[in-house]
C-alpha positions, 0 to 999 in steps of 0.5 A, a space after each residue: 467501491 474500491 476493494 482493499 487488500 491487506 499486505 501479506 507481510 502485516 503482522 496481524 489483522 489490525 496493523 496493516 497496509 492496504 492497497 486499493 487497485 487504481 486508488 492507492 495505499 491506506 493504513 487499516 487503522 485509518 481507512 477513511 484516508 488514503 495516499 493516492 498513487 497512479 500506476 507509474 508511481 506504484 510500479 516505481 515503488 514496487 521496483 524500489 522495494 524489490 531492489 532494496 532501495 527504500 530509505 530505512 
């Protein structure tokens, strides 16, 4: 079973982005579904977010 961790930037306990190590991302309001992300994709996402290169 995957342990999911909520983002520390989520405004409250119900509207959260969660990450499952080695699994991907999910919305806490719809925990049955998730977006699968491998290690390389997750690293690229974090690098882009830290460099403020994500579309707004």
